[in-house]
All heavy atoms as TSV, in Angstrom:
chain	resi	resn	atom	element	x	y	z
A	1	MET	N	N	29.608	56.092	-0.253
A	1	MET	CA	C	30.797	55.964	0.606
A	1	MET	C	C	30.466	55.992	2.038
A	1	MET	O	O	29.591	56.633	2.496
A	1	MET	CB	C	31.655	57.082	0.259
A	1	MET	CG	C	32.221	57.266	-1.213
A	1	MET	SD	S	33.129	56.033	-1.746
A	1	MET	CE	C	34.764	56.476	-1.436
A	2	THR	N	N	31.233	55.075	2.734
A	2	THR	CA	C	30.901	54.823	4.238
A	2	THR	C	C	32.281	55.114	4.900
A	2	THR	O	O	33.283	54.716	4.475
A	2	THR	CB	C	30.396	53.479	4.378
A	2	THR	OG1	O	29.296	53.195	3.629
A	2	THR	CG2	C	30.172	53.217	5.913
A	3	ASP	N	N	32.159	55.762	6.136
A	3	ASP	CA	C	33.280	55.955	6.945
A	3	ASP	C	C	33.622	54.612	7.708
A	3	ASP	O	O	32.656	54.007	8.204
A	3	ASP	CB	C	33.060	57.229	7.898
A	3	ASP	CG	C	33.176	58.471	7.202
A	3	ASP	OD1	O	33.817	58.611	6.209
A	3	ASP	OD2	O	32.388	59.382	7.728
A	4	TYR	N	N	34.941	54.415	7.920
A	4	TYR	CA	C	35.345	53.254	8.741
A	4	TYR	C	C	36.593	53.769	9.589
A	4	TYR	O	O	37.201	54.723	9.322
A	4	TYR	CB	C	35.911	52.188	7.755
A	4	TYR	CG	C	34.972	51.569	6.868
A	4	TYR	CD1	C	34.528	52.085	5.680
A	4	TYR	CD2	C	34.321	50.350	7.251
A	4	TYR	CE1	C	33.582	51.492	4.887
A	4	TYR	CE2	C	33.297	49.709	6.451
A	4	TYR	CZ	C	33.037	50.326	5.231
A	4	TYR	OH	O	32.061	49.838	4.415
A	5	ILE	N	N	36.631	53.028	10.635
A	5	ILE	CA	C	37.820	53.220	11.567
A	5	ILE	C	C	38.539	52.033	11.664
A	5	ILE	O	O	37.924	50.862	11.964
A	5	ILE	CB	C	37.491	53.772	13.014
A	5	ILE	CG1	C	36.871	55.171	12.900
A	5	ILE	CG2	C	38.539	53.675	13.883
A	5	ILE	CD1	C	36.339	55.679	14.251
A	6	ILE	N	N	39.890	51.921	11.354
A	6	ILE	CA	C	40.707	50.773	11.453
A	6	ILE	C	C	41.652	50.969	12.622
A	6	ILE	O	O	42.370	51.992	12.742
A	6	ILE	CB	C	41.526	50.556	10.185
A	6	ILE	CG1	C	40.535	50.475	8.990
A	6	ILE	CG2	C	42.357	49.372	10.173
A	6	ILE	CD1	C	41.151	50.637	7.623
A	7	GLU	N	N	41.632	49.997	13.445
A	7	GLU	CA	C	42.503	50.081	14.663
A	7	GLU	C	C	43.467	48.907	14.713
A	7	GLU	O	O	43.095	47.754	14.410
A	7	GLU	CB	C	41.763	50.119	15.993
A	7	GLU	CG	C	40.917	51.407	16.097
A	7	GLU	CD	C	40.128	51.382	17.462
A	7	GLU	OE1	O	39.899	50.319	18.083
A	7	GLU	OE2	O	39.813	52.477	17.861
A	8	PHE	N	N	44.729	49.166	14.899
A	8	PHE	CA	C	45.768	48.169	14.934
A	8	PHE	C	C	46.892	48.712	15.806
A	8	PHE	O	O	47.474	49.745	15.457
A	8	PHE	CB	C	46.294	47.693	13.505
A	8	PHE	CG	C	46.738	48.815	12.645
A	8	PHE	CD1	C	48.013	49.120	12.446
A	8	PHE	CD2	C	45.698	49.598	12.014
A	8	PHE	CE1	C	48.427	50.105	11.661
A	8	PHE	CE2	C	46.144	50.625	11.085
A	8	PHE	CZ	C	47.532	50.957	10.933
A	9	GLY	N	N	47.229	47.852	16.834
A	9	GLY	CA	C	48.225	48.229	17.780
A	9	GLY	C	C	47.868	49.547	18.411
A	9	GLY	O	O	46.726	49.789	18.820
A	10	GLN	N	N	48.724	50.561	18.380
A	10	GLN	CA	C	48.455	51.804	18.933
A	10	GLN	C	C	47.946	52.819	17.936
A	10	GLN	O	O	47.881	54.035	18.100
A	10	GLN	CB	C	49.676	52.444	19.536
A	10	GLN	CG	C	50.358	51.566	20.751
A	10	GLN	CD	C	49.272	51.470	21.859
A	10	GLN	OE1	O	48.692	52.455	22.228
A	10	GLN	NE2	N	49.175	50.334	22.473
A	11	ASN	N	N	47.736	52.241	16.634
A	11	ASN	CA	C	47.321	53.172	15.557
A	11	ASN	C	C	45.874	53.211	15.257
A	11	ASN	O	O	45.216	52.115	15.418
A	11	ASN	CB	C	48.039	52.661	14.335
A	11	ASN	CG	C	49.540	52.713	14.534
A	11	ASN	OD1	O	50.152	53.700	14.671
A	11	ASN	ND2	N	50.108	51.606	14.351
A	12	THR	N	N	45.333	54.306	14.829
A	12	THR	CA	C	43.952	54.379	14.520
A	12	THR	C	C	43.857	55.171	13.152
A	12	THR	O	O	44.528	56.213	13.054
A	12	THR	CB	C	43.043	55.167	15.573
A	12	THR	OG1	O	43.172	54.520	16.787
A	12	THR	CG2	C	41.671	55.268	15.039
A	13	LEU	N	N	43.223	54.709	12.207
A	13	LEU	CA	C	43.125	55.175	10.862
A	13	LEU	C	C	41.660	55.293	10.559
A	13	LEU	O	O	40.861	54.340	10.532
A	13	LEU	CB	C	43.847	54.318	9.806
A	13	LEU	CG	C	43.794	54.629	8.351
A	13	LEU	CD1	C	44.414	55.960	8.086
A	13	LEU	CD2	C	44.327	53.531	7.518
A	14	ARG	N	N	41.300	56.547	10.074
A	14	ARG	CA	C	39.899	56.797	9.704
A	14	ARG	C	C	39.911	56.950	8.023
A	14	ARG	O	O	40.706	57.700	7.652
A	14	ARG	CB	C	39.332	58.059	10.359
A	14	ARG	CG	C	37.899	58.188	10.063
A	14	ARG	CD	C	37.315	59.372	10.836
A	14	ARG	NE	N	35.865	59.452	10.615
A	14	ARG	CZ	C	35.081	59.994	11.406
A	14	ARG	NH1	N	35.439	60.477	12.563
A	14	ARG	NH2	N	33.736	60.038	11.097
A	15	LYS	N	N	39.128	56.201	7.454
A	15	LYS	CA	C	39.217	56.085	6.062
A	15	LYS	C	C	37.732	55.817	5.410
A	15	LYS	O	O	36.903	55.215	6.115
A	15	LYS	CB	C	40.147	54.937	5.612
A	15	LYS	CG	C	40.610	54.942	4.151
A	15	LYS	CD	C	41.808	54.187	3.972
A	15	LYS	CE	C	42.196	53.974	2.539
A	15	LYS	NZ	N	42.457	55.180	1.888
A	16	THR	N	N	37.504	56.278	4.223
A	16	THR	CA	C	36.180	56.047	3.507
A	16	THR	C	C	36.390	54.946	2.493
A	16	THR	O	O	37.373	55.049	1.733
A	16	THR	CB	C	35.756	57.276	2.949
A	16	THR	OG1	O	35.654	58.332	3.963
A	16	THR	CG2	C	34.413	57.237	2.234
A	17	PHE	N	N	35.469	54.044	2.446
A	17	PHE	CA	C	35.465	52.940	1.491
A	17	PHE	C	C	34.035	52.872	0.647
A	17	PHE	O	O	33.105	53.269	1.342
A	17	PHE	CB	C	35.795	51.652	1.973
A	17	PHE	CG	C	37.231	51.508	2.412
A	17	PHE	CD1	C	37.387	51.685	3.848
A	17	PHE	CD2	C	38.306	51.461	1.704
A	17	PHE	CE1	C	38.734	51.582	4.354
A	17	PHE	CE2	C	39.596	51.299	2.239
A	17	PHE	CZ	C	39.814	51.410	3.634
A	18	SER	N	N	34.071	52.377	-0.433
A	18	SER	CA	C	32.758	52.132	-1.191
A	18	SER	C	C	31.992	50.938	-0.656
A	18	SER	O	O	30.719	50.962	-0.513
A	18	SER	CB	C	32.930	51.893	-2.620
A	18	SER	OG	O	33.626	53.118	-3.210
A	19	THR	N	N	32.723	49.828	-0.194
A	19	THR	CA	C	32.121	48.664	0.282
A	19	THR	C	C	32.874	48.068	1.443
A	19	THR	O	O	34.045	48.300	1.621
A	19	THR	CB	C	32.046	47.584	-0.832
A	19	THR	OG1	O	33.397	47.198	-1.240
A	19	THR	CG2	C	31.304	48.056	-2.107
A	20	ASP	N	N	32.141	47.125	2.048
A	20	ASP	CA	C	32.886	46.488	3.260
A	20	ASP	C	C	33.981	45.624	2.663
A	20	ASP	O	O	35.050	45.620	3.394
A	20	ASP	CB	C	31.850	45.451	3.913
A	20	ASP	CG	C	30.781	46.187	4.761
A	20	ASP	OD1	O	30.901	47.477	4.958
A	20	ASP	OD2	O	29.761	45.591	5.176
A	21	CYS	N	N	33.786	44.981	1.562
A	21	CYS	CA	C	34.878	44.222	0.816
A	21	CYS	C	C	36.174	45.040	0.678
A	21	CYS	O	O	37.300	44.486	0.896
A	21	CYS	CB	C	34.428	43.495	-0.369
A	21	CYS	SG	S	33.372	42.110	-0.153
A	22	GLU	N	N	35.893	46.338	0.225
A	22	GLU	CA	C	37.071	47.120	-0.021
A	22	GLU	C	C	37.832	47.366	1.254
A	22	GLU	O	O	39.042	47.399	1.238
A	22	GLU	CB	C	36.645	48.382	-0.753
A	22	GLU	CG	C	37.607	49.309	-1.232
A	22	GLU	CD	C	37.054	50.498	-1.899
A	22	GLU	OE1	O	36.192	50.288	-2.881
A	22	GLU	OE2	O	37.325	51.625	-1.435
A	23	ALA	N	N	37.080	47.543	2.376
A	23	ALA	CA	C	37.748	47.886	3.667
A	23	ALA	C	C	38.456	46.646	4.105
A	23	ALA	O	O	39.673	46.863	4.626
A	23	ALA	CB	C	36.578	48.259	4.654
A	24	ILE	N	N	37.960	45.549	3.936
A	24	ILE	CA	C	38.612	44.313	4.371
A	24	ILE	C	C	39.867	44.014	3.468
A	24	ILE	O	O	40.880	43.691	4.115
A	24	ILE	CB	C	37.710	43.024	4.372
A	24	ILE	CG1	C	36.513	43.260	5.340
A	24	ILE	CG2	C	38.425	41.746	4.624
A	24	ILE	CD1	C	35.472	42.231	5.246
A	25	GLU	N	N	39.741	44.173	2.263
A	25	GLU	CA	C	40.889	44.091	1.351
A	25	GLU	C	C	42.040	44.932	1.837
A	25	GLU	O	O	43.241	44.650	1.667
A	25	GLU	CB	C	40.514	44.284	-0.163
A	25	GLU	CG	C	39.659	43.100	-0.562
A	25	GLU	CD	C	39.179	43.365	-2.014
A	25	GLU	OE1	O	39.388	44.492	-2.558
A	25	GLU	OE2	O	38.411	42.401	-2.549
A	26	PHE	N	N	41.667	46.255	2.066
A	26	PHE	CA	C	42.771	47.173	2.481
A	26	PHE	C	C	43.382	46.761	3.764
A	26	PHE	O	O	44.564	46.833	3.915
A	26	PHE	CB	C	42.129	48.538	2.755
A	26	PHE	CG	C	43.088	49.583	3.226
A	26	PHE	CD1	C	43.964	50.246	2.262
A	26	PHE	CD2	C	43.077	50.037	4.554
A	26	PHE	CE1	C	44.871	51.285	2.756
A	26	PHE	CE2	C	43.927	50.983	5.038
A	26	PHE	CZ	C	44.896	51.522	4.062
A	27	CYS	N	N	42.675	46.249	4.787
A	27	CYS	CA	C	43.290	45.744	5.901
A	27	CYS	C	C	44.184	44.416	5.698
A	27	CYS	O	O	45.248	44.394	6.266
A	27	CYS	CB	C	42.290	45.297	7.021
A	27	CYS	SG	S	41.533	46.769	7.783
A	28	GLU	N	N	43.655	43.650	4.805
A	28	GLU	CA	C	44.489	42.466	4.433
A	28	GLU	C	C	45.826	42.873	3.763
A	28	GLU	O	O	46.908	42.308	3.992
A	28	GLU	CB	C	43.766	41.435	3.572
A	28	GLU	CG	C	42.570	40.778	4.318
A	28	GLU	CD	C	41.557	39.942	3.486
A	28	GLU	OE1	O	41.617	40.176	2.295
A	28	GLU	OE2	O	40.968	39.050	4.142
A	29	TYR	N	N	45.804	43.913	2.943
A	29	TYR	CA	C	46.916	44.429	2.334
A	29	TYR	C	C	48.042	45.020	3.378
A	29	TYR	O	O	49.117	44.659	3.366
A	29	TYR	CB	C	46.497	45.558	1.395
A	29	TYR	CG	C	47.701	46.450	1.069
A	29	TYR	CD1	C	48.702	45.962	0.061
A	29	TYR	CD2	C	47.958	47.641	1.657
A	29	TYR	CE1	C	49.697	46.752	-0.321
A	29	TYR	CE2	C	49.086	48.522	1.229
A	29	TYR	CZ	C	49.951	48.024	0.261
A	29	TYR	OH	O	51.009	48.764	-0.030
A	30	LEU	N	N	47.414	45.799	4.354
A	30	LEU	CA	C	48.244	46.263	5.456
A	30	LEU	C	C	48.906	45.146	6.262
A	30	LEU	O	O	50.117	45.172	6.504
A	30	LEU	CB	C	47.454	47.127	6.527
A	30	LEU	CG	C	46.971	48.509	5.960
A	30	LEU	CD1	C	46.161	49.090	7.145
A	30	LEU	CD2	C	48.094	49.415	5.610
A	31	ILE	N	N	48.211	44.047	6.528
A	31	ILE	CA	C	48.713	42.919	7.335
A	31	ILE	C	C	49.866	42.253	6.449
A	31	ILE	O	O	50.943	41.968	6.966
A	31	ILE	CB	C	47.574	41.890	7.568
A	31	ILE	CG1	C	46.648	42.447	8.675
A	31	ILE	CG2	C	48.162	40.522	8.007
A	31	ILE	CD1	C	45.339	41.691	8.790
A	32	ASP	N	N	49.626	42.031	5.150
A	32	ASP	CA	C	50.586	41.378	4.292
A	32	ASP	C	C	51.802	42.247	4.036
A	32	ASP	O	O	52.964	41.871	4.222
A	32	ASP	CB	C	50.010	41.039	2.929
A	32	ASP	CG	C	48.979	39.872	3.117
A	32	ASP	OD1	O	48.961	39.152	4.123
A	32	ASP	OD2	O	48.215	39.752	2.188
A	33	GLU	N	N	51.604	43.496	3.690
A	33	GLU	CA	C	52.621	44.451	3.341
A	33	GLU	C	C	53.556	44.855	4.489
A	33	GLU	O	O	54.788	44.951	4.368
A	33	GLU	CB	C	52.029	45.674	2.749
A	33	GLU	CG	C	53.057	46.725	2.098
A	33	GLU	CD	C	53.762	46.166	0.858
A	33	GLU	OE1	O	53.230	45.348	0.182
A	33	GLU	OE2	O	54.848	46.705	0.636
A	34	TYR	N	N	52.990	45.090	5.643
A	34	TYR	CA	C	53.721	45.459	6.813
A	34	TYR	C	C	53.932	44.529	7.945
A	34	TYR	O	O	54.390	44.767	8.946
A	34	TYR	CB	C	53.011	46.759	7.372
A	34	TYR	CG	C	53.130	47.933	6.458
A	34	TYR	CD1	C	51.872	48.257	5.627
A	34	TYR	CD2	C	54.178	48.604	6.039
A	34	TYR	CE1	C	51.856	49.190	4.705
A	34	TYR	CE2	C	54.147	49.640	5.162
A	34	TYR	CZ	C	53.086	49.952	4.451
A	34	TYR	OH	O	52.981	50.900	3.514
A	35	GLU	N	N	53.513	43.250	7.479
A	35	GLU	CA	C	53.714	42.108	8.470
A	35	GLU	C	C	53.121	42.412	9.838
A	35	GLU	O	O	53.700	42.143	10.899
A	35	GLU	CB	C	55.169	41.710	8.517
A	35	GLU	CG	C	55.631	41.271	7.134
A	35	GLU	CD	C	57.185	40.940	7.159
A	35	GLU	OE1	O	57.782	40.943	8.341
A	35	GLU	OE2	O	57.684	40.561	6.203
A	36	CYS	N	N	51.877	42.963	9.798
A	36	CYS	CA	C	51.276	43.204	11.013
A	36	CYS	C	C	50.688	41.825	11.603
A	36	CYS	O	O	49.954	41.151	10.962
A	36	CYS	CB	C	49.914	44.190	10.859
A	36	CYS	SG	S	50.322	45.754	10.145
A	37	ASN	N	N	51.233	41.496	12.719
A	37	ASN	CA	C	50.763	40.216	13.365
A	37	ASN	C	C	49.988	40.405	14.646
A	37	ASN	O	O	49.727	39.528	15.376
A	37	ASN	CB	C	51.997	39.245	13.616
A	37	ASN	CG	C	53.065	39.875	14.430
A	37	ASN	OD1	O	52.805	40.875	14.929
A	37	ASN	ND2	N	54.189	39.405	14.409
A	38	GLY	N	N	49.621	41.630	14.883
A	38	GLY	CA	C	48.820	41.960	16.099
A	38	GLY	C	C	47.388	41.942	15.730
A	38	GLY	O	O	46.828	41.614	14.629
A	39	TYR	N	N	46.685	42.472	16.748
A	39	TYR	CA	C	45.113	42.548	16.605
A	39	TYR	C	C	44.753	43.748	15.774
A	39	TYR	O	O	45.301	44.817	15.857
A	39	TYR	CB	C	44.589	42.763	17.971
A	39	TYR	CG	C	43.149	42.911	18.064
A	39	TYR	CD1	C	42.269	41.810	18.056
A	39	TYR	CD2	C	42.527	44.159	18.235
A	39	TYR	CE1	C	40.793	41.822	18.063
A	39	TYR	CE2	C	41.138	44.301	18.314
A	39	TYR	CZ	C	40.333	43.140	18.198
A	39	TYR	OH	O	38.978	43.357	18.242
A	40	MET	N	N	43.837	43.558	14.809
A	40	MET	CA	C	43.371	44.626	13.952
A	40	MET	C	C	41.916	44.420	13.828
A	40	MET	O	O	41.415	43.341	13.601
A	40	MET	CB	C	43.988	44.529	12.568
A	40	MET	CG	C	43.522	45.513	11.553
A	40	MET	SD	S	44.297	45.347	9.859
A	40	MET	CE	C	45.834	46.081	10.169
A	41	HIS	N	N	41.169	45.506	13.821
A	41	HIS	CA	C	39.665	45.445	13.612
A	41	HIS	C	C	39.148	46.595	12.849
A	41	HIS	O	O	39.805	47.707	12.938
A	41	HIS	CB	C	38.788	45.141	14.844
A	41	HIS	CG	C	38.749	46.149	15.849
A	41	HIS	ND1	N	39.637	46.315	16.916
A	41	HIS	CD2	C	37.902	47.279	15.939
A	41	HIS	CE1	C	39.341	47.211	17.538
A	41	HIS	NE2	N	38.307	47.936	17.063
A	42	ILE	N	N	38.104	46.485	12.174
A	42	ILE	CA	C	37.361	47.638	11.526
A	42	ILE	C	C	35.961	47.818	12.180
A	42	ILE	O	O	35.329	47.021	12.386
A	42	ILE	CB	C	37.180	47.153	10.151
A	42	ILE	CG1	C	38.457	46.728	9.418
A	42	ILE	CG2	C	36.602	48.470	9.274
A	42	ILE	CD1	C	38.120	46.185	7.907
A	43	MET	N	N	35.854	49.136	12.372
A	43	MET	CA	C	34.551	49.666	12.871
A	43	MET	C	C	33.859	50.370	11.707
A	43	MET	O	O	34.495	51.179	10.991
A	43	MET	CB	C	34.623	50.569	13.991
A	43	MET	CG	C	35.136	49.751	15.231
A	43	MET	SD	S	35.252	50.789	16.727
A	43	MET	CE	C	36.528	51.827	16.357
A	44	LYS	N	N	32.606	50.235	11.510
A	44	LYS	CA	C	31.900	50.844	10.418
A	44	LYS	C	C	30.846	51.831	11.021
A	44	LYS	O	O	30.158	51.439	12.028
A	44	LYS	CB	C	31.059	49.761	9.626
A	44	LYS	CG	C	30.213	50.283	8.469
A	44	LYS	CD	C	29.561	49.076	7.841
A	44	LYS	CE	C	28.613	49.521	6.694
A	44	LYS	NZ	N	28.123	48.453	6.014
A	45	GLN	N	N	30.695	52.950	10.326
A	45	GLN	CA	C	29.797	53.913	10.865
A	45	GLN	C	C	28.384	53.574	10.355
A	45	GLN	O	O	28.171	53.464	9.154
A	45	GLN	CB	C	30.122	55.339	10.301
A	45	GLN	CG	C	29.297	56.423	10.910
A	45	GLN	CD	C	29.619	57.834	10.334
A	45	GLN	OE1	O	29.904	57.972	9.197
A	45	GLN	NE2	N	29.701	58.723	11.284
A	46	ILE	N	N	27.363	53.397	11.306
A	46	ILE	CA	C	26.061	52.983	11.048
A	46	ILE	C	C	25.183	54.262	11.286
A	46	ILE	O	O	25.163	54.699	12.468
A	46	ILE	CB	C	25.635	51.805	11.856
A	46	ILE	CG1	C	26.681	50.687	11.756
A	46	ILE	CG2	C	24.208	51.372	11.533
A	46	ILE	CD1	C	26.836	49.989	10.546
A	47	GLY	N	N	24.440	54.652	10.367
A	47	GLY	CA	C	23.443	55.715	10.639
A	47	GLY	C	C	22.186	55.229	11.017
A	47	GLY	O	O	21.720	54.165	10.714
A	48	TYR	N	N	21.409	56.018	11.771
A	48	TYR	CA	C	20.099	55.702	12.134
A	48	TYR	C	C	19.191	56.965	12.380
A	48	TYR	O	O	19.719	58.084	12.396
A	48	TYR	CB	C	20.171	54.950	13.460
A	48	TYR	CG	C	20.476	55.781	14.716
A	48	TYR	CD1	C	19.630	56.428	15.451
A	48	TYR	CD2	C	21.831	55.770	15.000
A	48	TYR	CE1	C	20.025	57.151	16.535
A	48	TYR	CE2	C	22.213	56.487	16.073
A	48	TYR	CZ	C	21.398	57.194	16.906
A	48	TYR	OH	O	21.891	57.985	17.946
A	49	LYS	N	N	17.875	56.804	12.485
A	49	LYS	CA	C	17.027	57.844	12.663
A	49	LYS	C	C	16.037	57.462	13.839
A	49	LYS	O	O	15.491	56.259	13.705
A	49	LYS	CB	C	16.181	58.316	11.396
A	49	LYS	CG	C	15.193	59.356	11.787
A	49	LYS	CD	C	14.514	59.719	10.508
A	49	LYS	CE	C	13.497	60.897	10.932
A	49	LYS	NZ	N	12.461	61.035	10.017
A	50	ASP	N	N	15.846	58.144	14.897
A	50	ASP	CA	C	14.921	57.853	15.917
A	50	ASP	C	C	14.148	59.071	16.191
A	50	ASP	O	O	14.148	60.016	15.485
A	50	ASP	CB	C	15.552	57.279	17.071
A	50	ASP	CG	C	16.566	58.285	17.866
A	50	ASP	OD1	O	16.588	59.410	17.410
A	50	ASP	OD2	O	17.345	57.779	18.617
A	51	HIS	N	N	13.415	59.124	17.336
A	51	HIS	CA	C	12.515	60.158	17.723
A	51	HIS	C	C	13.282	61.431	17.990
A	51	HIS	O	O	12.747	62.596	17.956
A	51	HIS	CB	C	11.661	59.825	18.892
A	51	HIS	CG	C	12.351	59.518	20.204
A	51	HIS	ND1	N	13.088	58.439	20.414
A	51	HIS	CD2	C	12.562	60.352	21.238
A	51	HIS	CE1	C	13.735	58.460	21.641
A	51	HIS	NE2	N	13.303	59.661	22.137
A	52	LEU	N	N	14.531	61.312	18.266
A	52	LEU	CA	C	15.313	62.492	18.529
A	52	LEU	C	C	16.029	63.138	17.190
A	52	LEU	O	O	16.706	64.166	17.261
A	52	LEU	CB	C	16.474	62.221	19.507
A	52	LEU	CG	C	15.942	61.798	20.897
A	52	LEU	CD1	C	17.124	61.355	21.723
A	52	LEU	CD2	C	15.113	62.847	21.595
A	53	GLY	N	N	15.878	62.410	16.121
A	53	GLY	CA	C	16.606	62.776	14.883
A	53	GLY	C	C	17.561	61.783	14.346
A	53	GLY	O	O	17.430	60.620	14.665
A	54	TYR	N	N	18.451	62.196	13.662
A	54	TYR	CA	C	19.425	61.433	13.016
A	54	TYR	C	C	20.707	61.235	13.950
A	54	TYR	O	O	21.151	62.262	14.610
A	54	TYR	CB	C	19.856	61.926	11.674
A	54	TYR	CG	C	18.773	61.905	10.606
A	54	TYR	CD1	C	17.987	62.858	10.416
A	54	TYR	CD2	C	18.649	60.648	9.836
A	54	TYR	CE1	C	16.931	62.930	9.528
A	54	TYR	CE2	C	17.539	60.640	8.974
A	54	TYR	CZ	C	16.752	61.711	8.707
A	54	TYR	OH	O	15.760	61.636	7.801
A	55	GLY	N	N	21.437	60.220	13.826
A	55	GLY	CA	C	22.682	59.944	14.475
A	55	GLY	C	C	23.540	58.851	13.868
A	55	GLY	O	O	23.047	58.285	12.806
A	56	HIS	N	N	24.522	58.426	14.651
A	56	HIS	CA	C	25.248	57.287	14.054
A	56	HIS	C	C	26.075	56.676	15.264
A	56	HIS	O	O	26.138	57.249	16.317
A	56	HIS	CB	C	26.322	57.672	12.935
A	56	HIS	CG	C	27.418	58.455	13.488
A	56	HIS	ND1	N	27.448	59.882	13.611
A	56	HIS	CD2	C	28.669	58.137	13.924
A	56	HIS	CE1	C	28.598	60.299	14.000
A	56	HIS	NE2	N	29.355	59.234	14.331
A	57	TYR	N	N	26.470	55.447	15.039
A	57	TYR	CA	C	27.179	54.811	16.031
A	57	TYR	C	C	28.276	53.941	15.238
A	57	TYR	O	O	28.228	53.692	14.053
A	57	TYR	CB	C	26.458	53.863	16.943
A	57	TYR	CG	C	25.686	52.722	16.287
A	57	TYR	CD1	C	26.212	51.547	16.108
A	57	TYR	CD2	C	24.420	52.922	15.755
A	57	TYR	CE1	C	25.478	50.519	15.466
A	57	TYR	CE2	C	23.785	51.882	15.129
A	57	TYR	CZ	C	24.370	50.567	14.909
A	57	TYR	OH	O	23.720	49.587	14.330
A	58	TRP	N	N	29.271	53.445	15.928
A	58	TRP	CA	C	30.319	52.670	15.390
A	58	TRP	C	C	30.184	51.216	15.773
A	58	TRP	O	O	30.074	50.895	16.908
A	58	TRP	CB	C	31.770	53.248	15.767
A	58	TRP	CG	C	32.043	54.557	15.222
A	58	TRP	CD1	C	31.818	55.719	15.826
A	58	TRP	CD2	C	32.505	54.873	13.953
A	58	TRP	NE1	N	32.135	56.739	15.118
A	58	TRP	CE2	C	32.549	56.254	13.887
A	58	TRP	CE3	C	32.802	54.180	12.728
A	58	TRP	CZ2	C	32.995	56.944	12.823
A	58	TRP	CZ3	C	33.260	54.905	11.785
A	58	TRP	CH2	C	33.357	56.289	11.696
A	59	ALA	N	N	30.179	50.316	14.835
A	59	ALA	CA	C	30.118	48.840	15.053
A	59	ALA	C	C	31.278	48.049	14.446
A	59	ALA	O	O	31.618	48.217	13.316
A	59	ALA	CB	C	28.783	48.379	14.478
A	60	VAL	N	N	31.801	47.157	15.329
A	60	VAL	CA	C	32.983	46.359	14.820
A	60	VAL	C	C	32.254	45.308	13.906
A	60	VAL	O	O	31.339	44.711	14.396
A	60	VAL	CB	C	33.710	45.717	16.018
A	60	VAL	CG1	C	34.667	44.669	15.437
A	60	VAL	CG2	C	34.371	46.763	16.806
A	61	PHE	N	N	32.827	45.116	12.770
A	61	PHE	CA	C	32.288	44.127	11.797
A	61	PHE	C	C	33.310	43.182	11.305
A	61	PHE	O	O	32.932	42.231	10.605
A	61	PHE	CB	C	31.438	44.758	10.598
A	61	PHE	CG	C	32.307	45.201	9.472
A	61	PHE	CD1	C	32.463	44.404	8.432
A	61	PHE	CD2	C	32.823	46.419	9.518
A	61	PHE	CE1	C	33.298	44.837	7.371
A	61	PHE	CE2	C	33.607	46.925	8.427
A	61	PHE	CZ	C	33.806	46.111	7.369
A	62	TRP	N	N	34.517	43.434	11.502
A	62	TRP	CA	C	35.588	42.459	11.050
A	62	TRP	C	C	36.783	42.568	11.938
A	62	TRP	O	O	37.148	43.721	12.427
A	62	TRP	CB	C	36.037	43.000	9.586
A	62	TRP	CG	C	37.114	42.001	8.996
A	62	TRP	CD1	C	36.834	40.843	8.348
A	62	TRP	CD2	C	38.572	42.164	9.084
A	62	TRP	NE1	N	38.030	40.356	7.858
A	62	TRP	CE2	C	39.078	41.174	8.350
A	62	TRP	CE3	C	39.428	43.161	9.566
A	62	TRP	CZ2	C	40.493	40.995	8.261
A	62	TRP	CZ3	C	40.693	43.053	9.490
A	62	TRP	CH2	C	41.231	41.911	8.739
A	63	THR	N	N	37.422	41.496	12.260
A	63	THR	CA	C	38.600	41.449	12.970
A	63	THR	C	C	39.553	40.372	12.428
A	63	THR	O	O	39.052	39.266	11.855
A	63	THR	CB	C	38.411	41.160	14.534
A	63	THR	OG1	O	39.550	41.294	15.204
A	63	THR	CG2	C	37.628	39.916	14.757
A	64	ASN	N	N	40.802	40.442	12.493
A	64	ASN	CA	C	41.815	39.423	12.032
A	64	ASN	C	C	42.075	38.389	12.881
A	64	ASN	O	O	42.827	37.476	12.683
A	64	ASN	CB	C	43.067	40.219	11.631
A	64	ASN	CG	C	43.968	40.669	12.674
A	64	ASN	OD1	O	43.315	41.022	13.710
A	64	ASN	ND2	N	45.275	40.739	12.521
A	65	LYS	N	N	41.608	38.359	14.145
A	65	LYS	CA	C	41.938	37.277	15.137
A	65	LYS	C	C	40.641	36.582	15.509
A	65	LYS	O	O	39.559	37.095	15.534
A	65	LYS	CB	C	42.576	37.858	16.291
A	65	LYS	CG	C	43.838	38.530	16.130
A	65	LYS	CD	C	44.973	37.626	15.947
A	65	LYS	CE	C	46.277	38.384	15.645
A	65	LYS	NZ	N	47.471	37.540	15.482
């Protein structure tokens, strides 16, 4: 499971999904169901290890515009 942040309008939703496809399908559902016509994007938590230890960063990997 991977953590994602979904941002749309003034809203931010943090959610866990099994795959990137699952996250995208959820966003497409939100767009269709609630007629979101604004900007929406998904950030995915990316883990890494360097000389200081473990950490993570957030990377945008999908947007609807």
